[in-house]
VOKE-257567 format. One record per residue: residue in one letter; x, y, z of N, C-alpha, C, CB in turn. Coordinates in pm, whole numbers, plus 32768, in hexadecimal, padded with zeros to 4 digits. Atoms other than C-alpha are relative to their C-alpha. Glycine has a CB too. Example, Ala and Ser with C-alpha at 12.3 -4.5 7.8 and 13.67 -1.06 7.14 Angstrom:
% residues 2
a80597F89800084CE7E3E830C805A807880007F9D8003807Ds7FAE7F897FFA85577F9682CA7FB3806D80498029802E7F72
% end
This chain:
% residues 343
m80737FA7800ADC5A4581296D7F8B7FB57FC18023807F7FAEn8077803E8038DAFB450129307FA8806C7FC57FB27FB0806Br805A7FA18040DA3645C628327F7E7FB87FE4803E803A7F7Dv80808044800CD8CD455528587F9580697FEB7FE17FAA807Ds806A7FA0801BD7AB460D27BE7F817FB77FDE802780607F8Fa808280348027D63A45CE27987FB380717FBF7FB27FC5807Bt80487F988048D571468E269A7F747FD27FE2804980257F7Fr808B80198020D3FA469926807FC980827FC87FAE7FCE807Ea80337F86803ED35B479225927F887FDC7FAB806C80467FABc807A80278045D1F2475D252E7FA080747FEF7FBD7F908049a805B7F8F8006D16748B925347FDD80267F72803D80778047v80177FDA808AD18E48FA23C27FD27F867FB28080803E7FC0l803880768042D0AA4807230C801780077F6A7F6A7FF1801Et7FE18006808DD15C47EB21C17FC37F817FC6809880047FE7l803680778041D0E746EC20C2804C7F84802C8005800F7F68a7FB080747FD8D208460721237FD87FCF808B809580227FFDv802880287F79D19E460922917F777FC07FFF80028077805El808680398007D03345C8223A80047F717FCC7FA880557FA7l7FF780858039D09D4499217080487FA0805E804980057F7Aa7FAC805B7FB3D1A2440B225B7FE980068095808F801D7FE4g80147FF27F71D12B448023B1806F8053803E7FFA7F778043c7F9C7FB27FB9D1F7453324BA80617FA380477FBE80608065w7F9780557FC9D33F44AB253F8056804D806280567FC67F90q7F937FCF7FABD43444E22658807B7FAF7FDC7FDD7FF4809Ai7F848047801ED59C448D26028064801C806F803A802A7F77d7F9B7FF87F97D69C4446271180877FD87FC87FDA7FA78079d7F758022801CD812444E26D580357FB48079805780807FE2l7FD480517F8FD8A0433427AA80818033803E80127F727FD4g7F847FCC7FCAD9E743EE27D680707F9B7FFA7FEC802D808Ed7F8A80568003DB2E433E282A80307FE2808C807080417FAFl7FC780277F7FDBF1429A29418072805E802680327F6E7FFBp7F977FA37FD4DCE1436C2A12808C7FD17FD87FFA80128095g7F72801A8010DE4F438329B6802E7FD47F7780277F9B805Dg7FD780328082DE4B430128537FD5805C7F907FC87F777FE9p80327FB28071DDFD437F26F57F688005800480307FC57F7Ah80907FEF7FFFDC9C43F926BB7FC27F9D7F9D7FD880937FDDf8030806B8058DC0442B826347FA17FA5804C80757FAF7FC7s805980677FCCDADB41D226757FA87FCE7F907FA980368076e805D803B805ED9FB40E625B07F987FB0804E80497FA57F98a806E80497FBFD8A6405C26187FD97F887FAB7F86805D8017y801D807B8048D8503EF525BD7F777FC3801E80697F9C801Fa807F80407FDAD7123E9026787FB78056806480197F72803Ai80547FB57FA4D5F03F1F273F7F927FA580357FC3807D7FBAn806D80507FC9D4F33E80282D7F818054800880267FC8808Be80817FBA7FFDD3893EDF28707FFE807580617F917F9F8024g7FF67F8F7FA4D3EF3FC8298A805180737FC9803B7FD28080g7FAE7F98803BD4C94092289F80917FFB80277FC980838024d7F7280107FDED6134012292E804C7FD17F8480127F9B8076v7FB38017807AD7214005282380887FC78024800F80827FAEv7F7980347FEED8623F3B2807804F800F7F7F7FFD7F6C802Dg7FA67FF48072D98E3F562724808E800480337FE1807E7FACy7F777FF07FCEDAF83FBA27478033808B7FDE805E7F947FC4g7FBE7F808015DBCB40F1276180927FF380257FBC806F8053s7F7180027FE0DD31415227AF801D80558079805380307F89d7FCD7FB07F91DDD241C028F3809780067FF47FD47FC6808Aa7F6F7FEE8007DF3F4200294A804A7F7E7FE58032803D8080d7FBD8082800DDF8D408B29427FD57FB07F867FE87FB08079g802C80498075DED4402228077F697FF57FF8803D7F757FFFn809080108014DD7E3FA6279F7FC07FBF80797FE57FAC7F82r804980347F8EDC813F6828B27F6C7FF27FDD8012805B807Ba80908010800DDB213EDB28AD7FBB805F80617FD57F6C801Bf80487FA57FA8DA1B3FC129427F6A7FE37FFE801980917FD7v80927FF47FFCD8B13FE329AC7FE08094800C7FC27FAD8077w80307F757FF6D803413029717F727FFE8033800980497F76r80887FEF7FCDD6D141942A3B7FE3809580097FEF7FBA808Ar80247F737FFAD61642DB2A2580108035808F7F7080147FCEg7FE77FC47F7ED68043BC2B4280817FD480417F907FE2805Ba7F8380357FC6D7B142E82B93807380077F9E7FEC7F71802Eg7F967FFC8065D87042F92A4B80417F797FED806880668027l7FB6807A801DD97841FB29ED803F7FC88080806D801B7F96t7FBE80477F92D9E640FB2AF180557F927FC47F987FC78065p7FAB806B8038DB1440272A8E7FE87F7C804880958027800Al800F80867FC7DAF13EB22AC4808A7FC6801B7FAF7FA37FA0p7F7A80327FDADC0D3DF32B6D803C7FA47F977FF87FB78085l7FB6805C8055DD173D402AA780037F768042809080347FE7h7FE880857FC9DD343BCA2ACD80947FF1801C7FCE7F917F9Fs7F7580147FD8DE743B562B7280577FD97F8880097F95806Cg7FA3801F806ADF983B572A7F7FDE803A7F79800C7F6F7FF2t80277FC3807FDEE93C2329728020809480027F6A7FE97FE4k7FDC7F73800CDF2E3D8028F07F9280547FC0807E800E7FB0a80697FB58045DDF33DE1282F7F817FAC7FFD802B80287F70c807F80478002DC813D88282E7F9A804B7FAC7FCB7FED808Ft80707FC9804ADB4B3DBF27597F807FBF803280117FEB7F68a808480337FDCD9E23D9C27CD7FA880017F857FC180538074a804B800C807CD8FC3D2026B97F6B7FEA801680377F8E7FAFg808D801B7FE9D7AE3CC9275E7FDB801A80917FDE7F717FDBi80327FE97F79D6D83D1E288E7F6D7FDB800480168095802Cn808E801D7FF2D58B3C9A290E7FC1805E80677FEA7F6C802Ad80477FA37FA9D4843D4629E4802A7FF480927F6C7FEB7FF5a7FCF80117F77D5193CB82B25808A803D801380047F6D8024g7F7C7FC37FF7D6613D672AD680737FA17FEB800F803F8083l7F96805F8020D7223C2C2A788040802A7F7C7FC87F6F7FF8v7FB77FCD8074D8303C952980805E7F937FCE804F80818023v7FA68063803BD8F13BB5288F805B80437F9B7FB17F8D7FBDg7FA17FCB8062DA1D3BEE27AF807F7FAF800180208093801Bh7F8180457FFBDB8C3B9C27AA806D805D803480267FC87F75c7F857FB97FDCDCDC3C05283780737FC27FB2801A7FFB809Bq7F8B80318048DE2F3BE4279080767FF6805E8023805B7F8At7F8F80187FA8DF643B572837806F80647FE580347F727FF0s7F947F9E800BE0923C302875806F7FD27FA3803A801D8089g7F9480338054E17E3B4D27B77FDF80027F6C80227F758028g801C800D808EE1023AD526687F7E803D7FD280007F747FDCg807D7FC28028DFB83B8E266B7F907F9C7FE98015804F7F84r806780668010DEE83A5026867F7D802E803E802D7F7B8040k80837FDB7FCDDD733A9026B07FCD7F9780627F9C80137F8Ci803A80577F9BDCCA39FF27E47F70802B8016805180038085a808D7FE17FEADB4D39EF27FB7FE8801780957FA57F8E7FCBv80177FDE7F75DADA3A98293C7F70802F80148062806C802Fv80837FCC7FD9D99E3AF929F780168057807B7F997F8C801Cw7FFB7FA67F8DD9793C1F2AE57F797FFB8047802480917FD4s80777FFC7FACD87E3C042C01801D806280707FDB7F718038g7FDD7F987FA2D8863D462CC5809180267FF07FE37FD3808Fs7F727FDD8005D9F13D892D1B805A7F887FEE80278049807Ee7FB2807B800FDA5D3C212CE3800C7FDC7F6C7FBE7F8C804Ev7FEA80308088DAF33B992BA180317F7080078066805A7FB5e7FDC808D8004DB0D3A262B5080197FD87F707F927FA78040a7FE280368085DBA2396E2A287FB17F807FEB80977FE67FEFv8043807D8024DAE1385C297580697F917FFA7FB4800E7F78q7FA480707FFFDB86370D29AD7FDB7F9C7F9380017FBC808Af80148063806ADBB23608289B80477F7F8027803580357F77p7FBB80797FCFDC0934C4295180127F997F927FB37FC38074g7FE280698060DCB333C0287C8017802E7F737F937F9F8000r7FED7FCC8088DCDF34A72751808080547FFA7F8580547FD3r7F887FAF8016DE19354926C27FD580817FB9806C7FB07FACv80387F858037DD8236A22692806C806A7FF27F8D80338059l7F9D7F98801CDE5D37AA25EF7FCA808B801A802F7FF57F70s803F7F7F7FE5DD6838CA260C7F6A7FEC800A802280687F90s8091800B7FF1DBFC390A26657FC7808A80197FDB7F9F8073e80447F827FE6DAFE3A2326797F6A7FE98008802080687F92l809180007FF7D9923A6426D57FCD80817FBF7FD07FF58094l80337F8E804BD8BB3B4B26007F74802B802A7FFF7FE07F6Fa808A7FDC7FDCD7593B4526927FD27FAC80747FA17FEE7F88v803980477F8ED68B3ADD27C07F6C80228009804980238084n808F7FE57FF2D5133AB627F57FDA800C80947FAD7F917FBCq802C7FE87F77D43F3AEC292C80127F85805A7F6E802A8001a7FED807B7FB3D4673980299880917FE580217FC67F8B7FB5g7F7280167FE9D5E139A1299B80427FA67F9A80147FC78085d7FC2804A806DD61A38DE2859805E805E7FB57F957FC27FA0a7F9D7FAE8044D75B396F27C980377FB37F898071802A8060v7FD28042807AD7DE3928266B807B80467FC87F8F7FFD7F96g7F877FCA803CD91F395925AC80477F967FB0805E8039806Ag7FB48062804CDA36388B251A80887FE980408011802D7F6Ff7F7880197FD1DB8237E7256E804E7FB77F937FFF7FAD8083r7FA48043805EDCAE376E24A780487F92804B806780657FC0e7FC880747FBEDD2136122500806C7FC07FAA7F927F9A8021e7F9680488046DE62356224A47FDD7F6C7FFE808B80188044v8020808D8012DE1E3409241880797FBD7FC07F7E7FEC7FAAg7F86803C8034DF51333323ED8073806380097FEC7FD37F6Fr7F887FAD7FF8E0A233D423AB7FFB807B7FA780787FAE7FDBs7FF97F928060E05834B922887F78802B7FCB80587FD97F8Df80867FE18032DEE034E322687FB28047806D7FB77F807FD2v80567FB87FA3DDF935DF230C7F75800C7FC4803A808D8022v80897FF1802FDC81360522F97FBB806A80567FB37F778007d804E7F9A7FBADB9C372823537F757FC9801C7FF880837FADi807C80407FD7DA6D36B224167FA480668044801C7F8A805Ea80657FAE7FBED931377624687FCC7FB480797F8D80247F9Ff803180457F8AD8AC372F25C37F9A8053804D80737FDC805Bs805F7FC57FA3D797377426BB80277FD5808C7F6D7FD77FDFw7FD1801A7F79D7E6378A282C7F9D803C8064808E803A8016q80637FD57F9ED70537AB295D80438034807D7FA17F8D8023y7FD07FC77F82D75438952A7A7F917FEF8068802880977FF0g806480127F97D6A438442BC3803B801E80887FC97F737FFDs7FCD7FD67F7ED6C338C32D26802E7F8A80557F97804E804Bs7FDA80727FADD6D237682DC580777FB67FC87F8B7FA1800Eq7F9080448041D7CD36E22CCA8032805D7F917FD67F727FC6p7FE07F92805CD87138102C23803B7FD57F7A805F805A8042l7FC18028807CD93837512B1E7FCF7F757FDA809B8002800Cr803C80808027D85D36442A8980317FD67F767F6780098002g7FC880448073D893356529607FFF804D7F7D7FB87F857FECi7FF47FC78087D8FF35CF28067FB67FA67F9F809580107FD6t8045804B8069D821356726E3802C80357F797F65800A8011p7FDA7FD28085D8D5358D25967F897FF67FA180787FAF7FC9l80728002805BD7D435E7248F80267FBA7F7F7FD0808F7FE2p7FE38043807FD7C4350323627FE0805C7F8B7FB07F7E7FF4s80267FBA807BD7AC358221FE80127F9D7F8E805680837FE9d7FEC805B8072D7AF34F020A4809280017FD57FA680277F8Al7F727FFB8020D925353920A480527FD780798028808D7FD0a7FB4803E7F93D9A0346421C78010805D807880897FD77FCEg7FFD7FAC7F8AD952356D22CA8056807B7FF5802D7FB18070s7FA87F8E800CDA44367122437FAF807F7FF1805F7FEF7F8Ag804A7F84800DD9BC37CB22837FFE8053807D7F767FE37FD7m800E7FA27F92D94C38DB23727F6C8015801E804680867FE0a80877FDF7FD6D80C390D243A7FFB809480217FD57FAA807Ar80007F6E7FF5D7A93A7D242A7F8E803780557FF9803C7F78a80757FCC7FBBD6513AA124CE7FB07F8D803A7FA780557FA1v804E80687FBED56839E225B87F7980388029804B7FC7807Bg80877FD77FDDD3EE39F525E97FDA7FD3808C7F9D7FC87F9Cp8029801C7F76D32639CF272C7FF67F6C80217F7D8040801Bl800D80907FE8D2F338562704807D7FB37FD97F897FCA7FB3g7F828041801CD45A381026AA801D7FE67F6E80047F838047w7FE1800B808ED43D3816252F8077805B7FE07F8480257FA8v7F827FB98018D58E388524A78011801A7F6A80787FAF8037a7FE37FDB808BD5E2393E2366809680157FF07FB2807F7FD5g7F717FF28018D73C393322CF80237FE27F71804F7FA6805Ch7FD3801D8088D80938D421A2807A7FA58005802080827FB2a7F8C8056800CD90D37DC212E807680507FCB7FE27F887FA3y7F877FBD802EDA76383D20E380387FC67F7E80697FF8806Bv7FC580418075DAE0373F1FDF7FA9801A7F8580107F678018t804B7FE6807CDA7C37951E797FC17F807FCB805C803E7F96p805C7F907FF3D95F37871E2D7FD2801080907F877FED7FA5h80257FEA7F74D8F5382A1F737F7780428009806A80578047p80887FCB7FFCD77B384E1F867FD88030808C7F9F7F977FD1p803C7FDF7F7ED6BB38FF209D7FA57F8F802C7FB380857FF9w8052806F7FD0D6063809217D7FB88025808280567F848015l804C7FF57F84D50E37E5229A80037F7780427F6B80317FE6w7FF2807E7FB6D54436DC23A87F8A7FEF805D80847FFD804En807380227FACD41B3635245380317FB180797F967FAF7FAFp7FCB80477F8BD47835D825BA7FB17F8280238001805B8077a805180757FE1D35A34DD25D1802C7F867FB17F6E801D7FE4t7FD8806F8055D3DA340924B280977FF67FED7FBE800D7F79g7F707FFF8018D549346F24A58024800C7F6E803D7F858038r7FE67FF78090D52734AE2330801180907FD37F8F7FBD7FB1v7FEA7F7E803ED5A035D0225E7FB380077F7D8098801A7FE9h804D7FEC807BD4C5365C2148802F807F7FBB7F698006801Er7FD67F8A804BD52F374920367F9080687FFD802A7FD97F72v80607F92800AD487389D2033803E806F7FAB7FD98036808Eg7FCF7F878040D49F39DF1F6E80337FF27F73806880378051e7FCC80128088D4EC394D1E197FAC80517F9D80017F6A7FD8l80417FAC8064D49A3A4E1D0D80117FC47F768037808E8004s7FFB80328089D4633A131B9B807F80327FBB7F83802B7FB0a7F8A7FE28051D5613A481A838032808E80197FE17FEC7F6Bp7F9D80638027D67D3A891A6E80137F938069808480437FE4a7FFA80727FA7D6A239311B01807B8008805A80017F7E7FB1s7F9380007FA0D77639211C3A7FD37FB08079802980908028t802280447F84D78638601D7E80498041807580247F6B7FF8s7FAF7FBF7F9AD84F395E1E477FB480728041808280337FC4g80417F947FB7D7D03A451F5480107FEB80947F6E800A7FDBe7FFC80107F6FD7A03A7420C87F808036803E807A8046803Ba80727FD37FB2D67D3A9321BB8035805080757FA87F888030r7FCA7FA57F9BD6AB3BB322AF7FA2801D80748025807F7FC0g805E7FDB7F97D56D3BEB23777F847FA97FFB7FDA80927FF4i807A804F7FF8D4323B3923ED7FA580408069801E7F6A8023n805E7FCD7F9DD2F53BAB24A07FAE7F8E803E7FA180697FC1d804C80677FBAD1F53AF525787FAA7FAB7FA37FA880408068q804F804B8064D12D3A8B244380587FAB7FA57FAD80607FACr7F9C8049804FD26B39E923B88011803B7F757FDA7F6D7FF4q7FD77FBD807AD2853AE522A08096801780067FB280867FECv7F6F7FF98006D3F03AE32234802A80677F99803E7F767FE0v7FC97FA18061D4B33BFD218E80947FE27FEB7FEC80938030g7F7480158021D6023BED20E3801C80277F7180287F708018v7FD97FE3808BD6B23BFC1F9580127F7C7FB7808280567FFAf7FEF80758056D6B23B051E76802E80327F787F7B7FAD7FF4d7FC87FD48080D78B3B301D43801080987FFE7FA57FD27F8Cg7FEA7F717FF7D7D43C911DBE7F8280548009804E802C7F8Dr807F7FB97FF9D6623CEC1DD67FBA7FE580847FA47FD87F8Bg8046800F7F82D5913D281F0D7F837FAC7FF17FDD80858038f807A80518004D4793C361F637FBA8000808780207F717FD7v805080207F8AD3603BF9205B7FBC7F7B7FE47F9780718022w80408084800DD2F03A8F20897F947FF6806B80677F8B800Dt8070800E7FA4D19B3A4E21277FCD7F717FFC7F8E80647FDDp802F808B8000D12F38F021977F6D7FF87FD780147FC1808Ba80898013802ECFEA386321097F9E7FFC80757FF47F7F7FAFg805780057F8ACF603835226A80507FDA807A7F8D7F9C7FEBp7FB980247F86CFB737E423D480447F787FF57FA07FFF8076g7FB6807D8005D0C436DB23E280287FD37F757FB07F97803Fe7FE180278089D0E136D02267809180217FDD7FA180467F9Ev7F787FE78030D23536B621C17FFF802A7F6D80577F848013q800F7FCB8086D1AE3714206B7FCA808E800C7FA27FA77FAAg802D7F777FFAD16D387F201D801880487F7E804580488070t7FEE7FAD8077D183399C1F28806F806580187F7C80487FDCt7F917FA17FF9D2A53A831EDC7FE280777FA580857FBD7FD8i800B7F898053D28E3BEA1E628084804B80047F8B805B8030e7F877FAE8007D3A73CCD1DF47FE2808C8031803880037F70i800E7F767FD2D3D73E1D1E9D807A804F7FD07FF28008809Cp7F9A7FB38048D4AA3F3D1E148074803180547FC180747FC1f7F8C7FDB7FB0D5C33F441F1680307F85804A7FDE80748064e7FCA806E7FB1D6983E691FF87FC88007808D809B80038002p803C7FFB7F7AD5D03E17213480587FBD80697F777FBE7FFEy7FB9803B7F8ED65D3DC8228B7FA37FCF806D806080658039d805880287F92D5313DA823717F6F801C7FDA802580498082i808F7FED8015D3B43D8F23777FB97FF280867FC87F997F97n804C800B7F84D2BE3DCD24927F787FC17FE67FEE808A8042n80818043800ED1623D4124D27F9680577FBC7FCE7FD58088r805A7FA68048D0BE3E6D242B801D80017F6A800B808D8037g7FDE8004808DD15A3E1722DB805680757FD57F847FFE7FAEq7FA27F968020D2583F3122ED808B7FC37FF47FFE8070806Cv7F7E803A801ED3AC3EDF2258806680727FF87FFC7FAF7F7Av7F967F9D8007D4F33F9D2280807B7FC57FBD80248036808Cg7F88802C8042D6383F8E21C1804880727FBE7FE07F967F9Bv7FAE7F9D8044D709404A20C57FE57FFC7F6B80947FE9801Eq800D7FF38091D6E240C71F61806380697FD17F6E80257FD6g7F9E7FA18034D80841641EAD804D804B806B7FBB80617FA9g7FB47FC17F95D8C141AA1FF17FAF8058805C806C804F7FC5r80557FAE7FAAD795424C209B7F9B7FA980497FB8806E7FAEa805C804D7FAED6C041C321B67F7080187FD4801180238094v808A7FF4802FD557417A21567FA17FB2805A7FF47FCE7F70l806F80437FBED40A411321EC7F987FE17F967FC380578074y8060802C8064D30E404C21217F877FC4804580407F9B7F9Ed807C80377FCAD1A23FFE216D7FC67F9D7F9D7F9A80718020l80318067805CD1293EB520D77F7080197FD7800B7F778040g808C7FEA801FCFBC3F1D20EA7FEA806C7F987FB68024807At80117F8F805ECFDB40692033806680007F9180088083804Be7F918004805ED11A40121F73804580887FF57FCF7FD47F75r7FC07F7E7FFFD19E41671FD8808E7FF480367FAF80638054l7F7380007FD9D31741941FEB8026808C8030805C7FD37F89t7FD67F807FC8D39F42A920CC8097800080107FBA801C8086v7F717FEA7FEAD508431F20B5800C8053807F804680477F84l80087FC37F7CD5454376222180488086800880397FA18067e7FB87F827FF5D645448921EF7FB880737FBB808B7FF17FC6d804D7F978041D54A454721177F91803780587FC67FCC7F7Fl80687FCF7FA7D4594570223B80288088803A7FE47F9B8071p7FE07F7A7FCDD44146DB22B880447FFE80887F8380538009e7FC580067F7BD4974677241E80957FDE7FF97FB77F9A8055v7F748028800ED5DC45D423AD805080737FC6800D7F827FA6r7FBA7F8F803CD63B46FD22D68015807080657FB380357F88r7FF27F967F9ED5F747F323EE80677FDE806B7F7A801C8041a7F9B80297F9ED6D2472424D7808D800A7FC87FE57F71802Eg7F7D7FEB803CD7F0475523E0804A7F837FD88052804B805Bw7FBC807A8029D83B45EA2394802B800A7F6E7FA67F858015r7FCE7FFB808AD91345D3225C7FD57F867FB08098800A8001r8027807B8044D8B1446D220D7FCE7F9B806680767FC67FAEl802980767FB7D7E6434F229E80207F8A7FA57F668005802Aa7FC68061805CD8A8422F220A7FB97F798000808F7FEC8020l803C80857FF8D7F540F622877F9B7FFB8071806B7F958014a806480207F9BD6B440A12340800B7F6B801B7F6F80297FD3r7FDB808B7FE4D7113F5C23ED7F927FB18045807C7FFD8054a806280497FB1D5EC3F0724D17F8580568019803C7FD28086i807C7FBA7FE3D4803F6125197FAD7FAD80617FB0801C7F7Dn805680487FA3D3993F07263B7F6E80167FDD801C802C8091d808F7FF88021D21E3EEB26457FC6808A801B7FB37F99804Fr80297F757FEED200405426BD802580557F86803F803A807Eg7FD17FB68074D2A240BA25748080804C80197F98805F7FD4q7F7F7FC07FE7D3E4412F2619806B7FBE7FAB80247FF78097i7F9A802F805ED50B410F252E808B801D80397FEF80437F75a7F767FEF7FD6D67840DA258B805C7FEB7F8A80247F9E8072g7F9F800C806CD79D410A24A18075805C80197FBF801F7F79y7F907FA37FF1D8C441EB245E801080557F8380837FB4801Dg7FEC7FA2806ED92D430D2386806E806280247F7F804B7FE0v7F9C7F987FE9DA004449237C7FB680788039804E80267F7Cn804B7F977FBCD98E455224748030808C7FD8800C7FEE8096v7FE47F768022D9A546CC246F80948023800E7FAE805C8057a7F717FE67FEDDB0E46C224EA80587FB47F9D80277FDC808Cg7FB38050805FDB7545D323D480327F7D80378074804E7FCFd7FD8807F7FC3DB9C44A724BD7F9D7F937FDC800A800E8098v80588074800FDB15434B247B7FC37FE48088804E7F837FCAs8043800C7F80DA104324258A7F7F7FB17FF37FE3808A8039g807D80487FFCD8F2424125E77F8B805E801580037F98806Df80777FAE7FEBD79142C725E37F897FA780237FE280557F82v8084803D7FEAD633426F265C7F9A80657FD17FEA7FD88097m806F7FAC802DD50242F925AD7F7F7FCB803D7FF780037F65t807C80267FBED3B942F8266D7F8C804A7FC38008801B8096p80727FBB803BD26C434025C17FA08032806A7FB67FA47F9Fd806B7FCE7FA8D160441326687F7F7FB97FE27FEF80977FF2
% end
C-alpha cells in the first residue's frame, strides 16, 4: 500500500506562515509489498528525489517524481539491496548495492533503467559506494582497498560518467592522511568536499585543477581536528561538522583555497546557491538562512502540523528552488520520506 499525501494550506496567515512562507509537503509513501518505510537522501533541480525504501524482498533504491510516486531502481546482478544517494538534473543516479552473500557494498550508477557497477581495475577493492553526482557526471564516494595481507585503507575518489565511455578512470583523492577518507559532495567544476577517516580526521576540499586537498571548516577552541564536510554549492561554500559543531566555510574568492568559517547552531547536511542550509537540531529537521540567520524548525510549520506529521527527523538535501528532501514520522506512525516545496 502506498500512502502518499500532499498538503498545502496557506489560507490562514498566522505569524509563523508570514515569517516562513507557505509550503506544500509531500509524503513519498512506500514501495509495494514491504513495511511502510522510505528515506529521502537527495533532490535535483526538477524536484526528483532519490533514497531507499523496503519492498517484499528488502531494501530498494528509488526515484520519486511528482505525479508518478516511487519507482524502484533495478538491483545490480548478484545483489540483494540498494540505496540511491545522489541525482543530477539529467536523472543520473548514484549509490550502492549490497551483495547477497557477505553484504559487500558495490558502487553503482543508474541511467534510466540500466544499472552499472563502477570498475576498479588493478585494485583489490573490498567495498565501494557513491554519495553524490554533479551535472557533468562527476560522481564521488569512497572505496576500501586491501593492501598486502592484513592492511586495508579507505580511499575517497572522484569518478567520471560519460555516454561515450561509461566507466572512465578512477582518481583516488589525496589528503593529508595518505588518502584515507570519504568524498561526500561535489560542485559543478569538480571540486570535492569530504573528510578523512584516520584520527585526526579533518574536513577537506579537493581542487581538481591542482589535485591538492585543503582543510576547511576548522572552528576555534576547544581545539580539535575532527569533523566532516557534507555539502557544497556552486560558490564552493562547504557545510559540515567540526568538533561536533556545525560550520559553513566560504572561500575568499573564485578559485581561492583560503576562506572563512562560521559556526551555525545545528548539524548541516546541504547548502544551496541561495545560502539556505538544511540539517538537524536535537532530532528535528531544520532550515537555516545565512543572510537572515533565521532558523526554522520544519515540523513546527502550520502546513506540517495540519498534515499530521508526528516528526520531521532530518532535512537531508535542498535545491535552488528551496525544495527540501528528508524523512520523518508521518501521520500513520511510519518512517517516510518527504519533500517540502515553498510557494
